[in-house]
Structures are given as C-alpha cells and as structure tokens.
N, CA, C and O of each residue as an XYZ file, in Angstrom:
904
protein
N      54.084     -2.044    -17.623
C      54.772     -1.256    -16.598
C      54.486      0.211    -16.822
O      54.677      0.718    -17.928
N      54.028      0.907    -15.783
C      53.669      2.301    -15.923
C      54.883      3.193    -16.019
O      55.980      2.809    -15.613
N      54.690      4.380    -16.555
C      55.778      5.341    -16.663
C      56.197      5.813    -15.292
O      55.407      5.820    -14.348
N      57.479      6.214    -15.193
C      58.002      6.676    -13.916
C      57.289      7.946    -13.472
O      56.979      8.812    -14.290
N      57.035      8.050    -12.186
C      56.396      9.232    -11.622
C      54.884      9.227    -11.698
O      54.245     10.154    -11.199
N      54.281      8.190    -12.319
C      52.826      8.123    -12.414
C      52.231      7.723    -11.076
O      52.628      6.718    -10.488
N      51.288      8.504    -10.601
C      50.663      8.250     -9.307
C      49.548      7.224     -9.452
O      48.793      7.260    -10.423
N      49.441      6.317     -8.501
C      48.351      5.337     -8.560
C      46.998      6.033     -8.447
O      46.858      7.030     -7.738
N      46.012      5.499     -9.148
C      44.683      6.100     -9.112
C      44.100      6.022     -7.705
O      44.302      5.044     -6.986
N      43.378      7.063     -7.332
C      42.784      7.135     -6.001
C      41.476      6.358     -5.970
O      40.648      6.492     -6.871
N      41.291      5.556     -4.947
C      40.071      4.763     -4.810
C      38.875      5.661     -4.509
O      38.927      6.512     -3.621
N      37.804      5.458     -5.258
C      36.574      6.215     -5.011
C      35.776      5.531     -3.906
O      35.472      4.341     -3.997
N      35.442      6.281     -2.873
C      34.671      5.744     -1.751
C      33.271      6.343     -1.794
O      33.081      7.534     -1.547
N      32.295      5.497     -2.111
C      30.908      5.950     -2.234
C      30.407      6.606     -0.949
O      29.702      7.613     -1.001
N      30.763      6.045      0.189
C      30.268      6.567      1.466
C      30.913      7.886      1.859
O      30.509      8.504      2.844
N      31.917      8.327      1.095
C      32.493      9.657      1.337
C      31.635     10.762      0.729
O      31.819     11.939      1.035
N      30.696     10.374     -0.136
C      29.777     11.361     -0.710
C      28.891     11.948      0.384
O      28.633     11.301      1.399
N      28.438     13.158      0.171
C      27.525     13.789      1.126
C      26.235     12.977      1.216
O      25.797     12.420      0.210
N      25.617     12.895      2.391
C      24.387     12.087      2.555
C      23.288     12.447      1.565
O      22.596     11.561      1.063
N      23.117     13.750      1.272
C      22.044     14.144      0.358
C      22.310     13.639     -1.060
O      21.369     13.345     -1.799
N      23.586     13.536     -1.445
C      23.917     12.996     -2.761
C      23.658     11.492     -2.797
O      23.129     10.965     -3.776
N      24.032     10.819     -1.729
C      23.768      9.374     -1.665
C      22.276      9.094     -1.760
O      21.861      8.148     -2.430
N      21.463      9.919     -1.086
C      20.015      9.700     -1.123
C      19.460      9.879     -2.528
O      18.554      9.149     -2.929
N      19.991     10.843     -3.285
C      19.540     11.034     -4.660
C      19.895      9.823     -5.518
O      19.115      9.413     -6.377
N      21.056      9.265     -5.285
C      21.466      8.080     -6.034
C      20.575      6.893     -5.659
O      20.128      6.140     -6.525
N      20.326      6.739     -4.367
C      19.449      5.651     -3.916
C      18.072      5.768     -4.564
O      17.514      4.778     -5.037
N      17.528      6.991     -4.583
C      16.182      7.197     -5.129
C      16.137      6.842     -6.610
O      15.158      6.260     -7.076
N      17.190      7.189     -7.356
C      17.256      6.861     -8.774
C      17.261      5.354     -8.986
O      16.631      4.852     -9.916
N      17.965      4.642     -8.134
C      18.082      3.197     -8.260
C      16.789      2.491     -7.863
O      16.364      1.542     -8.523
N      16.169      2.957     -6.787
C      15.078      2.201     -6.165
C      13.686      2.604     -6.616
O      12.728      1.894     -6.310
N      13.530      3.721     -7.336
C      12.197      4.192     -7.716
C      11.661      3.400     -8.899
O      12.302      3.325     -9.947
N      10.496      2.817     -8.731
C       9.869      2.024     -9.781
C       9.075      2.926    -10.726
O       8.485      3.907    -10.273
N       9.045      2.622    -12.027
C       8.223      3.400    -12.960
C       6.732      3.111    -12.819
O       5.911      3.849    -13.362
N       6.370      2.050    -12.098
C       4.959      1.727    -11.890
C       4.331      2.737    -10.934
O       4.964      3.179     -9.975
N       3.081      3.094    -11.208
C       2.401      4.023    -10.311
C       2.191      3.397     -8.938
O       2.267      4.085     -7.920
N       1.926      2.084     -8.909
C       1.774      1.339     -7.668
C       2.391     -0.050     -7.840
O       2.165     -0.725     -8.844
N       3.153     -0.450     -6.867
C       3.723     -1.793     -6.857
C       2.760     -2.705     -6.117
O       2.489     -2.497     -4.935
N       2.246     -3.706     -6.800
C       1.247     -4.597     -6.211
C       1.936     -5.643     -5.340
O       2.432     -6.650     -5.846
N       1.966     -5.402     -4.034
C       2.652     -6.326     -3.130
C       1.761     -7.491     -2.714
O       2.197     -8.368     -1.970
N       0.526     -7.506     -3.185
C      -0.333     -8.670     -2.941
C      -0.342     -9.602     -4.131
O      -1.056    -10.605     -4.138
N       0.446     -9.275     -5.135
C       0.475    -10.076     -6.361
C       1.183    -11.397     -6.119
O       2.173    -11.438     -5.389
N       0.691    -12.489     -6.721
C       1.379    -13.771     -6.629
C       2.522    -13.895     -7.623
O       3.139    -14.955     -7.734
N       2.809    -12.817     -8.348
C       3.907    -12.858     -9.310
C       5.183    -13.242     -8.581
O       5.315    -13.012     -7.379
N       6.127    -13.831     -9.320
C       7.368    -14.309     -8.686
C       8.134    -13.186     -8.012
O       8.746    -13.401     -6.966
N       8.113    -11.985     -8.593
C       8.822    -10.871     -7.965
C       8.254     -9.546     -8.435
O       8.693     -9.026     -9.461
N       7.281     -8.978     -7.711
C       6.773     -7.664     -8.097
C       7.785     -6.558     -7.806
O       7.678     -5.457     -8.344
N       8.779     -6.858     -6.942
C       9.755     -5.839     -6.542
C      10.971     -5.877     -7.461
O      12.083     -6.164     -7.016
N      10.761     -5.589     -8.731
C      11.867     -5.661     -9.686
C      12.888     -4.557     -9.460
O      14.029     -4.676     -9.906
N      12.500     -3.478     -8.773
C      13.432     -2.393     -8.527
C      13.966     -2.409     -7.091
O      14.600     -1.453     -6.644
N      13.703     -3.498     -6.382
C      14.258     -3.616     -5.036
C      15.749     -3.940     -5.159
O      16.096     -4.965     -5.745
N      16.640     -3.099     -4.625
C      18.080     -3.241     -4.860
C      18.730     -4.299     -3.972
O      19.486     -3.968     -3.059
N      18.438     -5.562     -4.237
C      18.940     -6.648     -3.396
C      20.461     -6.620     -3.268
O      20.994     -6.659     -2.159
N      21.163     -6.553     -4.412
C      22.628     -6.651     -4.392
C      23.262     -5.505     -3.609
O      24.190     -5.714     -2.827
N      22.753     -4.299     -3.826
C      23.322     -3.139     -3.146
C      23.111     -3.207     -1.640
O      23.951     -2.749     -0.866
N      21.995     -3.776     -1.233
C      21.712     -3.888      0.198
C      22.686     -4.828      0.911
O      22.834     -4.773      2.132
N      23.337     -5.675      0.151
C      24.260     -6.643      0.741
C      25.690     -6.117      0.868
O      26.564     -6.813      1.386
N      25.931     -4.896      0.398
C      27.302     -4.394      0.394
C      27.824     -4.077      1.792
O      28.928     -4.485      2.151
N      27.034     -3.354      2.578
C      27.470     -3.037      3.939
C      26.270     -2.604      4.765
O      25.208     -2.295      4.227
N      26.453     -2.585      6.078
C      25.359     -2.259      6.992
C      24.855     -0.842      6.800
O      23.647     -0.614      6.856
N      25.743      0.117      6.574
C      25.332      1.515      6.447
C      24.435      1.718      5.229
O      23.389      2.361      5.320
N      24.847      1.167      4.096
C      24.020      1.304      2.894
C      22.678      0.605      3.084
O      21.650      1.106      2.627
N      22.678     -0.526      3.741
C      21.427     -1.254      4.005
C      20.444     -0.374      4.777
O      19.272     -0.277      4.412
N      20.924      0.265      5.840
C      20.033      1.068      6.684
C      19.622      2.379      6.005
O      18.570      2.935      6.321
N      20.437      2.870      5.084
C      20.079      4.100      4.377
C      19.122      3.831      3.219
O      18.214      4.621      2.961
N      19.325      2.730      2.535
C      18.599      2.476      1.295
C      17.273      1.743      1.487
O      16.286      2.090      0.838
N      17.228      0.752      2.352
C      16.015     -0.070      2.483
C      14.773      0.759      2.818
O      13.748      0.581      2.159
N      14.812      1.660      3.814
C      13.593      2.447      4.072
C      13.201      3.330      2.893
O      12.015      3.568      2.665
N      14.187      3.819      2.142
C      13.893      4.717      1.031
C      13.077      4.025     -0.054
O      12.236      4.652     -0.699
N      13.322      2.748     -0.253
C      12.552      2.006     -1.252
C      11.066      2.037     -0.923
O      10.237      2.205     -1.817
N      10.727      1.880      0.337
C       9.325      1.815      0.742
C       8.689      3.200      0.863
O       7.478      3.332      0.682
N       9.469      4.222      1.163
C       8.903      5.565      1.271
C       8.800      6.255     -0.084
O       7.941      7.117     -0.268
N       9.658      5.895     -1.036
C       9.670      6.543     -2.343
C       8.574      6.024     -3.257
O       7.952      6.799     -3.983
N       8.331      4.724     -3.228
C       7.347      4.106     -4.116
C       5.964      4.047     -3.473
O       5.833      4.096     -2.250
N       4.941      3.941     -4.310
C       3.574      3.716     -3.848
C       3.237      2.239     -4.048
O       3.669      1.629     -5.027
N       2.473      1.669     -3.129
C       2.186      0.239     -3.156
C       0.681      0.007     -3.177
O      -0.106      0.913     -2.900
N       0.296     -1.210     -3.508
C      -1.124     -1.557     -3.512
C      -1.307     -3.000     -3.072
O      -0.430     -3.842     -3.260
N      -2.467     -3.265     -2.482
C      -2.865     -4.625     -2.141
C      -4.312     -4.807     -2.593
O      -5.084     -3.850     -2.642
N      -4.661     -6.036     -2.918
C      -6.027     -6.351     -3.331
C      -6.628     -7.329     -2.337
O      -6.106     -8.425     -2.134
N      -7.728     -6.924     -1.719
C      -8.398     -7.758     -0.725
C      -9.453     -8.598     -1.428
O     -10.404     -8.067     -2.001
N      -9.277     -9.897     -1.379
C     -10.207    -10.840     -1.987
C     -10.875    -11.669     -0.892
O     -10.696    -11.408      0.297
N     -11.643    -12.664     -1.308
C     -12.275    -13.530     -0.315
C     -11.210    -14.263      0.499
O     -11.328    -14.387      1.718
N     -10.189    -14.740     -0.169
C      -9.065    -15.384      0.506
C      -7.790    -14.613      0.167
O      -7.602    -14.204     -0.979
N      -6.917    -14.412      1.152
C      -5.755    -13.546      0.981
C      -4.460    -14.201      1.438
O      -3.529    -13.526      1.879
N      -4.415    -15.529      1.327
C      -3.227    -16.248      1.775
C      -1.991    -15.892      0.949
O      -0.869    -15.984      1.448
N      -2.187    -15.484     -0.313
C      -1.036    -15.227     -1.180
C      -0.171    -14.074     -0.686
O       1.015    -14.013     -1.010
N      -0.750    -13.151      0.099
C       0.055    -12.045      0.615
C      -0.033    -11.910      2.135
O       0.237    -10.844      2.689
N      -0.412    -12.998      2.798
C      -0.526    -12.960      4.260
C       0.816    -12.709      4.937
O       0.858    -12.224      6.068
N       1.923    -13.038      4.249
C       3.246    -12.815      4.845
C       3.518    -11.331      5.082
O       4.341    -10.976      5.926
N       2.828    -10.466      4.340
C       3.027     -9.035      4.521
C       2.521     -8.550      5.876
O       2.922     -7.487      6.347
N       1.645     -9.325      6.496
C       1.045     -8.934      7.775
C       1.689     -9.642      8.950
O       1.212     -9.511     10.077
N       2.753    -10.386      8.720
C       3.422    -11.136      9.780
C       4.461    -10.264     10.478
O       4.894     -9.255      9.922
N       4.866    -10.642     11.692
C       5.884     -9.867     12.421
C       7.205     -9.736     11.670
O       7.897     -8.730     11.826
N       7.572    -10.726     10.859
C       8.844    -10.669     10.153
C       8.884     -9.551      9.108
O       9.962     -9.077      8.749
N       7.709     -9.126      8.616
C       7.643     -8.049      7.627
C       7.263     -6.718      8.259
O       7.071     -5.729      7.552
N       7.155     -6.685      9.568
C       6.637     -5.511     10.266
C       7.427     -4.250      9.959
O       6.837     -3.217      9.644
N       8.746     -4.314     10.044
C       9.552     -3.107      9.843
C       9.422     -2.573      8.421
O       9.339     -1.362      8.218
N       9.405     -3.470      7.438
C       9.203     -3.030      6.053
C       7.830     -2.404      5.870
O       7.690     -1.372      5.213
N       6.818     -3.034      6.454
C       5.446     -2.532      6.328
C       5.321     -1.126      6.920
O       4.607     -0.281      6.379
N       6.000     -0.887      8.003
C       5.926      0.424      8.649
C       6.630      1.525      7.865
O       6.417      2.708      8.133
N       7.461      1.152      6.902
C       8.163      2.153      6.097
C       7.308      2.672      4.944
O       7.624      3.712      4.367
N       6.230      1.967      4.598
C       5.400      2.361      3.452
C       4.697      3.684      3.737
O       4.061      3.856      4.777
N       4.824      4.611      2.794
C       4.211      5.932      2.969
C       2.903      6.069      2.192
O       1.970      6.724      2.656
N       2.834      5.449      1.006
C       1.658      5.585      0.142
C       1.117      4.207     -0.213
O       1.856      3.350     -0.698
N      -0.186      3.996      0.032
C      -0.781      2.675     -0.167
C      -2.168      2.800     -0.785
O      -2.963      3.657     -0.399
N      -2.441      1.930     -1.750
C      -3.781      1.799     -2.331
C      -4.320      0.419     -1.967
O      -3.628     -0.586     -2.127
N      -5.558      0.376     -1.478
C      -6.199     -0.884     -1.130
C      -7.414     -1.076     -2.032
O      -8.347     -0.274     -1.997
N      -7.406     -2.122     -2.827
C      -8.543     -2.464     -3.683
C      -9.336     -3.554     -2.968
O      -8.832     -4.654     -2.742
N     -10.577     -3.241     -2.616
C     -11.419     -4.183     -1.879
C     -12.414     -4.822     -2.837
O     -13.397     -4.199     -3.239
N     -12.149     -6.063     -3.195
C     -13.072     -6.836     -4.016
C     -14.063     -7.561     -3.117
O     -15.261     -7.597     -3.396
N     -13.552     -8.137     -2.036
C     -14.367     -8.745     -0.980
C     -13.750     -8.341      0.350
O     -12.581     -7.959      0.411
N     -14.544     -8.430      1.417
C     -14.002     -8.076      2.731
C     -13.055     -9.154      3.263
O     -12.282     -8.897      4.186
N     -13.110    -10.346      2.692
C     -12.265    -11.439      3.174
C     -13.028    -12.328      4.147
O     -13.987    -11.889      4.783
N     -12.597    -13.571      4.257
C     -13.268    -14.530      5.133
C     -12.790    -14.389      6.573
O     -11.736    -13.812      6.841
N     -13.591    -14.932      7.501
C     -13.236    -15.018      8.927
C     -12.849    -13.664      9.526
O     -11.867    -13.561     10.261
N     -13.625    -12.632      9.207
C     -13.383    -11.291      9.735
C     -11.976    -10.796      9.435
O     -11.383    -10.070     10.233
N     -11.439    -11.192      8.277
C     -10.077    -10.803      7.908
C      -9.903     -9.294      7.935
O      -8.908     -8.791      8.457
N     -10.867     -8.570      7.376
C     -10.726     -7.122      7.249
C     -10.656     -6.451      8.619
O      -9.777     -5.622      8.857
N     -11.569     -6.799      9.516
C     -11.640     -6.125     10.824
C     -10.567     -6.602     11.798
O      -9.994     -5.803     12.538
N     -10.301     -7.894     11.795
C      -9.413     -8.455     12.812
C      -7.941     -8.472     12.414
O      -7.062     -8.507     13.274
N      -7.674     -8.448     11.104
C      -6.286     -8.573     10.647
C      -5.793     -7.335      9.918
O      -4.778     -6.750     10.296
N      -6.516     -6.930      8.863
C      -6.013     -5.848      8.028
C      -6.096     -4.485      8.710
O      -5.123     -3.731      8.706
N      -7.239     -4.166      9.290
C      -7.395     -2.854      9.929
C      -6.359     -2.628     11.038
O      -5.733     -1.568     11.049
N      -6.145     -3.567     11.971
C      -5.105     -3.354     12.987
C      -3.718     -3.145     12.385
O      -2.943     -2.333     12.890
N      -3.394     -3.871     11.309
C      -2.085     -3.700     10.668
C      -1.951     -2.302     10.074
O      -0.889     -1.686     10.172
N      -3.019     -1.798      9.459
C      -2.982     -0.457      8.886
C      -2.911      0.612      9.968
O      -2.204      1.607      9.808
N      -3.624      0.421     11.053
C      -3.561      1.368     12.169
C      -2.140      1.451     12.722
O      -1.661      2.532     13.067
N      -1.475      0.307     12.801
C      -0.086      0.292     13.269
C       0.827      1.030     12.292
O       1.735      1.745     12.715
N       0.593      0.861     10.984
C       1.411      1.537      9.987
C       1.265      3.057     10.069
O       2.198      3.794      9.751
N       0.103      3.514     10.493
C      -0.120      4.954     10.644
C       0.486      5.460     11.952
O       1.208      6.456     11.963
N       0.192      4.778     13.035
C       0.611      5.246     14.356
C       2.107      5.050     14.592
O       2.782      5.941     15.108
N       2.612      3.899     14.217
C       4.011      3.568     14.493
C       4.891      3.576     13.251
O       6.089      3.306     13.333
N       4.301      3.885     12.109
C       5.056      3.870     10.870
C       4.911      5.163     10.100
O       4.629      6.214     10.676
N       5.106      5.081      8.779
C       5.155      6.271      7.936
C       3.970      6.387      6.980
O       3.983      7.248      6.101
N       2.965      5.559      7.123
C       1.826      5.598      6.207
C       1.080      6.925      6.354
O       0.532      7.223      7.415
N       1.063      7.717      5.281
C       0.431      9.036      5.315
C      -0.520      9.265      4.145
O      -1.333     10.189      4.187
N      -0.434      8.443      3.104
C      -1.328      8.568      1.961
C      -2.039      7.237      1.755
O      -1.404      6.208      1.524
N      -3.356      7.270      1.842
C      -4.132      6.032      1.763
C      -5.295      6.209      0.800
O      -6.123      7.106      0.963
N      -5.345      5.349     -0.199
C      -6.452      5.335     -1.160
C      -7.149      3.987     -1.068
O      -6.505      2.940     -1.130
N      -8.469      4.016     -0.920
C      -9.257      2.788     -0.840
C     -10.255      2.783     -1.988
O     -11.021      3.730     -2.165
N     -10.239      1.709     -2.761
C     -11.153      1.564     -3.893
C     -12.027      0.351     -3.622
O     -11.526     -0.767     -3.496
N     -13.338      0.571     -3.533
C     -14.272     -0.489     -3.182
C     -15.074     -0.902     -4.407
O     -15.662     -0.068     -5.097
N     -15.085     -2.183     -4.658
C     -15.800     -2.696     -5.825
C     -17.289     -2.791     -5.534
O     -17.707     -3.416     -4.560
N     -18.074     -2.169     -6.385
C     -19.525     -2.219     -6.253
C     -20.127     -2.348     -7.631
O     -19.696     -1.672     -8.566
N     -21.111     -3.202     -7.768
C     -21.692     -3.454     -9.072
C     -22.413     -2.232     -9.645
O     -22.491     -2.077    -10.864
N     -22.924     -1.391     -8.800
C     -23.635     -0.208     -9.271
C     -23.382      0.922     -8.296
O     -24.067      1.033     -7.280
N     -22.404      1.763     -8.596
C     -22.024      2.803     -7.647
C     -23.156      3.800     -7.416
O     -23.223      4.412     -6.350
N     -24.036      3.973     -8.381
C     -25.144      4.910     -8.214
C     -26.156      4.437     -7.177
O     -26.944      5.231     -6.662
N     -26.131      3.133     -6.870
C     -27.045      2.589     -5.869
C     -26.267      1.915     -4.745
O     -26.764      0.986     -4.107
N     -25.041      2.388     -4.505
C     -24.184      1.747     -3.509
C     -24.665      2.015     -2.094
O     -24.435      1.209     -1.193
N     -25.327      3.134     -1.899
C     -25.720      3.528     -0.560
C     -27.231      3.462     -0.454
O     -27.937      4.381     -0.872
N     -27.715      2.381      0.101
C     -29.136      2.049      0.014
C     -29.893      2.316      1.305
O     -30.899      1.661      1.576
N     -29.429      3.258      2.100
C     -30.147      3.587      3.321
C     -29.527      2.955      4.539
O     -28.399      2.465      4.503
N     -30.282      2.972      5.617
C     -29.774      2.523      6.907
C     -29.908      1.023      7.075
O     -30.772      0.384      6.475
N     -29.037      0.481      7.901
C     -29.102     -0.935      8.259
C     -29.598     -1.052      9.691
O     -29.213     -0.264     10.554
N     -30.436     -2.016      9.935
C     -30.922     -2.235     11.293
C     -29.991     -3.123     12.097
O     -29.998     -3.091     13.328
N     -29.188     -3.919     11.399
C     -28.314     -4.871     12.088
C     -26.894     -4.341     12.131
O     -26.116     -4.569     11.205
N     -26.546     -3.626     13.212
C     -25.210     -3.067     13.346
C     -24.155     -4.140     13.560
O     -22.965     -3.848     13.437
N     -24.536     -5.349     13.869
C     -23.574     -6.404     14.164
C     -23.135     -7.155     12.908
O     -22.242     -7.998     12.980
N     -23.748     -6.862     11.758
C     -23.378     -7.580     10.549
C     -21.925     -7.308     10.206
O     -21.421     -6.203     10.409
N     -21.257     -8.327      9.684
C     -19.830     -8.216      9.394
C     -19.559     -7.125      8.378
O     -18.608     -6.357      8.522
N     -20.405     -7.051      7.336
C     -20.184     -6.088      6.278
C     -20.337     -4.662      6.798
O     -19.557     -3.778      6.445
N     -21.333     -4.447      7.628
C     -21.541     -3.114      8.174
C     -20.385     -2.725      9.086
O     -19.918     -1.587      9.039
N     -19.919     -3.650      9.912
C     -18.800     -3.382     10.797
C     -17.533     -3.074     10.000
O     -16.739     -2.226     10.408
N     -17.339     -3.740      8.892
C     -16.167     -3.483      8.057
C     -16.186     -2.053      7.534
O     -15.162     -1.368      7.527
N     -17.370     -1.606      7.092
C     -17.487     -0.242      6.581
C     -17.228      0.781      7.683
O     -16.563      1.789      7.441
N     -17.735      0.543      8.877
C     -17.542      1.481      9.988
C     -16.060      1.580     10.357
O     -15.549      2.676     10.585
N     -15.381      0.452     10.414
C     -13.968      0.461     10.775
C     -13.129      1.097      9.678
O     -12.129      1.757      9.961
N     -13.531      0.903      8.432
C     -12.816      1.526      7.335
C     -12.924      3.044      7.423
O     -11.924      3.747      7.278
N     -14.115      3.543      7.656
C     -14.281      4.994      7.730
C     -13.504      5.584      8.899
O     -12.910      6.655      8.779
N     -13.511      4.885     10.027
C     -12.737      5.351     11.176
C     -11.254      5.424     10.832
O     -10.565      6.371     11.212
N     -10.768      4.418     10.111
C      -9.364      4.418      9.714
C      -9.046      5.598      8.805
O      -8.039      6.279      8.995
N      -9.908      5.840      7.815
C      -9.644      6.904      6.856
C      -9.736      8.299      7.476
O      -9.235      9.265      6.899
N     -10.357      8.412      8.617
C     -10.467      9.702      9.289
C      -9.357      9.922     10.312
O      -9.402     10.881     11.082
N      -8.360      9.035     10.321
C      -7.237      9.188     11.243
C      -6.515     10.511     10.963
O      -6.150     10.772      9.816
N      -6.300     11.349     11.981
C      -5.696     12.674     11.765
C      -4.248     12.619     11.284
O      -3.743     13.610     10.756
N      -3.574     11.490     11.453
C      -2.185     11.394     11.006
C      -2.079     11.229      9.487
O      -1.028     11.493      8.904
N      -3.166     10.794      8.851
C      -3.144     10.650      7.391
C      -3.168     12.032      6.746
O      -3.965     12.890      7.126
N      -2.296     12.238      5.774
C      -2.193     13.526      5.101
C      -3.020     13.580      3.823
O      -3.458     14.655      3.411
N      -3.236     12.434      3.195
C      -4.021     12.383      1.954
C      -4.874     11.124      1.969
O      -4.357     10.013      2.090
N      -6.180     11.306      1.845
C      -7.121     10.179      1.895
C      -8.049     10.250      0.691
O      -8.587     11.311      0.377
N      -8.232      9.130      0.023
C      -9.156      9.048     -1.101
C      -9.995      7.785     -0.956
O      -9.463      6.701     -0.714
N     -11.301      7.930     -1.105
C     -12.217      6.796     -1.086
C     -12.946      6.760     -2.416
O     -13.572      7.744     -2.812
N     -12.869      5.629     -3.110
C     -13.529      5.477     -4.395
C     -14.414      4.242     -4.389
O     -14.159      3.288     -3.654
N     -15.436      4.264     -5.198
C     -16.320      3.115     -5.313
C     -16.836      2.994     -6.733
O     -16.935      3.988     -7.452
N     -17.160      1.799     -7.128
C     -17.711      1.609     -8.465
C     -17.345      0.260     -9.040
O     -16.859     -0.627     -8.338
N     -17.582      0.127    -10.303
C     -17.299     -1.129    -10.968
C     -15.832     -1.170    -11.391
O     -15.346     -0.250    -12.049
N     -15.151     -2.206    -11.023
C     -13.851     -2.465    -11.629
C     -13.696     -3.959    -11.785
O     -14.159     -4.747    -10.960
N     -13.043     -4.321    -12.848
C     -12.994     -5.731    -13.217
C     -11.598     -6.102    -13.693
O     -10.745     -5.243    -13.918
N     -11.393     -7.393    -13.839
C     -10.118     -7.903    -14.319
C     -10.013     -7.655    -15.823
O     -10.895     -8.046    -16.588
N      -8.944     -7.013    -16.232
C      -8.748     -6.754    -17.658
C      -7.726     -7.702    -18.263
O      -7.699     -7.896    -19.478
N      -6.898     -8.285    -17.434
C      -5.928     -9.254    -17.940
C      -5.410    -10.093    -16.791
O      -5.519     -9.714    -15.625
N      -4.859    -11.212    -17.128
C      -4.267    -12.115    -16.141
C      -2.853    -12.427    -16.582
O      -2.600    -12.769    -17.737
N      -1.936    -12.301    -15.634
C      -0.527    -12.528    -15.959
C       0.129    -13.316    -14.842
O       0.123    -12.887    -13.688
N       0.701    -14.477    -15.180
C       1.406    -15.327    -14.224
C       0.534    -15.663    -13.016
O       1.022    -15.738    -11.888
N      -0.755    -15.863    -13.261
C      -1.652    -16.250    -12.190
C      -2.219    -15.100    -11.389
O      -2.996    -15.323    -10.461
N      -1.846    -13.862    -11.729
C      -2.362    -12.700    -11.003
C      -3.278    -11.879    -11.893
O      -3.196    -11.963    -13.119
N      -4.149    -11.087    -11.285
C      -5.118    -10.291    -12.021
C      -4.689     -8.833    -12.101
O      -4.150     -8.276    -11.145
N      -4.938     -8.222    -13.262
C      -4.740     -6.787    -13.455
C      -6.122     -6.153    -13.521
O      -6.949     -6.537    -14.348
N      -6.372     -5.176    -12.641
C      -7.705     -4.611    -12.497
C      -7.801     -3.262    -13.195
O      -6.857     -2.471    -13.182
N      -8.956     -3.014    -13.804
C      -9.254     -1.736    -14.430
C     -10.112     -0.925    -13.463
O     -11.229     -1.323    -13.135
N      -9.584      0.221    -13.005
C     -10.292      1.037    -12.019
C     -10.976      2.252    -12.636
O     -11.451      3.128    -11.913
N     -11.030      2.313    -13.961
C     -11.583      3.502    -14.617
C     -13.061      3.708    -14.303
O     -13.554      4.833    -14.388
N     -13.774      2.652    -13.943
C     -15.202      2.788    -13.669
C     -15.524      3.274    -12.278
O     -16.693      3.299    -11.892
N     -14.516      3.663    -11.508
C     -14.741      4.094    -10.121
C     -14.809      5.619    -10.032
O     -14.210      6.332    -10.837
N     -15.536      6.091     -9.055
C     -15.636      7.529     -8.834
C     -15.310      7.862     -7.391
O     -15.451      7.028     -6.497
N     -14.875      9.087     -7.178
C     -14.479      9.536     -5.842
C     -15.721      9.723     -4.976
O     -16.614     10.498     -5.317
N     -15.771      9.010     -3.856
C     -16.895      9.136     -2.916
C     -16.375      9.525     -1.532
O     -16.961      9.164     -0.511
N     -15.265     10.268     -1.515
C     -14.650     10.667     -0.254
C     -15.573     11.530      0.597
O     -15.399     11.624      1.812
N     -16.553     12.159     -0.042
C     -17.486     13.006      0.712
C     -18.226     12.226      1.786
O     -18.678     12.817      2.766
N     -18.361     10.914      1.628
C     -19.086     10.101      2.599
C     -18.381     10.052      3.951
O     -18.998      9.735      4.968
N     -17.100     10.364      3.957
C     -16.368     10.325      5.222
C     -16.828     11.422      6.166
O     -16.574     11.348      7.368
N     -17.499     12.435      5.642
C     -17.982     13.511      6.488
C     -19.392     13.310      6.964
O     -19.986     14.245      7.502
N     -19.973     12.106      6.789
C     -21.371     11.848      7.126
C     -21.560     11.303      8.530
O     -22.689     11.001      8.915
N     -20.489     11.167      9.311
C     -20.621     10.580     10.643
C     -21.566     11.403     11.507
O     -21.567     12.633     11.463
N     -22.360     10.705     12.282
C     -23.213     11.383     13.246
C     -24.648     11.556     12.799
O     -25.508     11.861     13.625
N     -24.941     11.372     11.514
C     -26.326     11.491     11.067
C     -26.819     10.131     10.595
O     -26.182      9.109     10.850
N     -27.942     10.121      9.914
C     -28.508      8.853      9.481
C     -27.611      8.131      8.487
O     -27.670      6.908      8.356
N     -26.769      8.907      7.780
C     -25.868      8.284      6.832
C     -24.802      7.444      7.537
O     -24.055      6.712      6.888
N     -24.733      7.553      8.874
C     -23.743      6.785      9.637
C     -23.929      5.286      9.424
O     -22.992      4.509      9.611
N     -25.130      4.880      9.035
C     -25.381      3.443      8.835
C     -25.415      3.066      7.347
O     -25.850      1.971      6.990
N     -24.963      3.962      6.501
C     -24.949      3.658      5.073
C     -23.945      2.556      4.788
O     -22.877      2.492      5.399
N     -24.297      1.710      3.871
C     -23.486      0.550      3.547
C     -22.974      0.612      2.121
O     -23.727      0.909      1.193
N     -21.689      0.331      1.949
C     -21.168      0.080      0.623
C     -21.259     -1.406      0.377
O     -20.672     -2.191      1.121
N     -21.963     -1.802     -0.623
C     -22.164     -3.207     -0.919
C     -20.974     -3.766     -1.694
O     -20.804     -3.457     -2.874
N     -20.162     -4.573     -1.052
C     -19.025     -5.207     -1.696
C     -19.448     -6.547     -2.226
O     -19.999     -7.364     -1.488
N     -19.199     -6.790     -3.510
C     -19.656     -8.027     -4.139
C     -18.478     -8.835     -4.662
O     -18.670     -9.913     -5.225
C-alpha cells in the first residue's frame, strides 16, 4: 500500500514525442551495421534489423517506421543465371517496399535466363527511380579479365548480351539518380553460408567513365559477363 498523498506515475506516451525525435529512435532501431543488406540471399532472414514487433504496435508507427528501414539502409541483389530465390522482390506484393529503397548495389554474375535482365529487372529498377526513392545505384559486373572487357564493336545489335549492356547504361544515365557507380572485374565466392554465397569484390575497378561514351564507336562496346 502506497503512502498517503503519493501521486500515481504518469503514463509515458511514445507518440507524444516530437516527430523528429521519433525518427531518430526509429533510425537507431532499424539501421543495420552491414554495409549492404543482401535481399537476394536465400538465408532464412537477411533482415535481422527489420523491426517486426514494433511495426505491429499501431498503424501510425507502422507508416512512420517501415519506409525508414528501406531508406536508411543500403541493399544489394545478385543476378545469376537463375533468380527464383529472390523473384518475390519483383512481384506486385513487394512493390511498395521496393519503391522505398534509396541505395542499391547490383552484382551481375550472369544476365539471367529468358531475357530476365531486360524484361524483368530493368523495368522494376526504372519504376523504383521514377515512382520510388532509388537515388544511389552501384552496378558491379563480373568479368574474367577487366583489362580486356571491352573488345571493340559488335555487329549484332540484336544479341541479348549487347542489349542488356545498352539498357543498363541507359538506366545508369537516368537524371533522377544522384549517385551512380559502375564497376567491372573479377569477383568470386569467398565463402558459403546457409546455402548462400559471399562475394569478394576487391578485384573490381571503377569503369564509370564508360557511361560517357554514348554516341561514338564505343556505343557498341560490350562487357563480357561470364
């Protein structure tokens, strides 16, 4: 039994905090220490810092916090010959989350089967730029010998590989992008964990200068993806 005259403790209401304070708290909770969260990973849960429980508390916190998770962190995807393990990221049900991503790294090991790169991935990325928040895009292309990656002009403009390179360059030159990086070179698997690969990108070099080659003979230069 409490002493006479003791006032009951006042309930603390989180939503009474100023919006800027709430955002700082959200950022502390949701920011991952990883430089990039691999959302194409088959790991059981790459989103270890996704605040599931907090998102379930109320509608207001859900709408304030969920977009912040995707805008605060940087993400990555790895394009292989087959990409079924992360195809759900390109579906309509994930559209709103995908549009919240601000910083993305794309590691291209292969262009993918059945025109995956041109018909599926590029349109999704264009939508993320035009209708979403994607403003920083880094593309790393695997090539066995970066010093000989650009071997002159191609006569067959209809080849799938050449078309993939042309569409990629067009995407990277989108004026809405604020930061663009294009890298090429050797990168390989350094470890495997829970069925997923960890890639070493140290052998890659910045080849962003190639984006300024449009209009001359270099327009048909090919990056050989192996």
